[in-house]
C-alpha positions in Angstrom: 0.0 0.1 0.0 3.0 2.4 0.7 4.1 1.7 -2.7 0.5 2.8 -4.3 0.6 6.0 -2.1 4.1 6.7 -3.4 3.1 6.3 -7.0 0.0 8.5 -6.4 2.2 11.3 -5.2 4.4 11.0 -8.0 1.7 11.0 -10.5 0.2 14.2 -8.8 3.6 15.8 -8.7 4.3 15.2 -12.4 0.9 16.2 -13.6 1.4 19.7 -11.9 4.5 21.2 -13.4 3.2 23.8 -15.4 4.9 26.7 -13.9 6.6 27.8 -17.1 4.2 25.8 -19.4 1.1 27.6 -18.4 2.6 31.1 -19.1 1.3 32.8 -22.2 3.9 33.0 -25.0 4.8 36.6 -24.0 5.5 35.8 -20.6 7.7 32.9 -21.5 9.4 35.1 -23.7 10.2 37.8 -21.2 11.4 35.1 -18.8 13.6 33.8 -21.7 14.8 37.3 -22.6 15.9 37.9 -19.0 17.4 34.6 -18.3 19.1 33.8 -21.6 20.1 37.6 -22.2 18.5 37.4 -25.8 19.4 40.1 -28.0 16.6 41.8 -30.1 16.9 39.7 -33.1 16.9 36.4 -30.9 13.9 37.8 -29.0 11.9 38.2 -32.1 12.8 34.9 -33.6 11.8 33.2 -30.0 8.6 35.3 -30.2 7.5 33.8 -33.6 8.6 30.2 -32.5 6.6 30.6 -29.3 3.4 32.0 -31.2 3.7 29.3 -34.0 3.6 26.4 -31.5 1.3 27.8 -29.0 -2.0 26.0 -30.2 -0.1 22.7 -30.2 1.1 23.3 -26.8 -2.3 24.3 -25.3 -3.7 21.1 -27.1 -1.0 19.0 -25.4 -1.6 20.8 -21.9 -5.2 19.9 -22.3 -4.5 16.2 -22.9 -2.1 15.9 -20.1 -4.6 17.4 -17.9 -7.5 15.1 -19.1 -4.9 12.2 -18.6 -3.9 13.3 -15.2 -7.7 13.2 -14.1 -8.1 9.8 -15.4 -5.2 8.4 -13.7 -6.3 10.1 -10.4 -9.9 8.8 -10.7 -8.6 5.3 -11.4 -6.2 5.4 -8.7 -8.7 6.7 -6.2 -10.8 3.8 -7.0 -8.4 1.4 -5.2 -7.7 3.6 -2.2 -9.8 3.7 1.1 -11.8 6.9 1.7 -9.0 8.2 4.1 -6.2 7.4 1.6 -8.2 9.3 -1.0 -8.7 12.3 1.4 -5.0 12.2 2.1 -4.2 12.1 -1.6 -6.6 15.0 -2.0 -4.6 17.0 0.7 -1.2 16.1 -0.8 -2.6 17.6 -3.9 -3.8 20.8 -2.3 -0.5 21.2 -0.7 1.5 20.8 -4.0 -0.7 23.3 -5.7 0.0 25.8 -2.9 3.8 25.2 -3.3 3.5 25.7 -7.0 1.4 28.8 -6.4 4.1 30.1 -4.0 6.7 29.3 -6.4 5.0 30.9 -9.5 4.4 34.1 -7.3 7.9 34.4 -6.1 9.0 33.9 -9.8 6.8 36.6 -11.0 8.0 38.8 -8.4 11.6 38.1 -9.5 10.7 38.9 -13.1 8.8 41.9 -12.4 10.6 45.4 -12.4 11.3 46.9 -9.0 9.4 49.9 -8.4 11.1 52.9 -6.4 9.5 53.7 -3.4 
């Protein structure tokens, strides 16, 4: 049973790695420009690439989300009520960690306003 719970935790964690993936193309581009120090030509080429592949990326993201829901549903069917509740709690904690990480990352990217 411990193996099943560890597996469930892994599935939940893997399905929720969207910090970079959920950003729209302009946010991803800004992040890339900062982190990779893109020049203007590179930034323009990267913008075009991100926009070109955005529909496919969104479709895959939705497929991944649907798959995650199916996996969780099937796995919860083998868990006791208490284990299912614990799994839900673990997922909520993971979402909160993800939210905090995303917020901290957004603050790091945002320009600092003078006081």
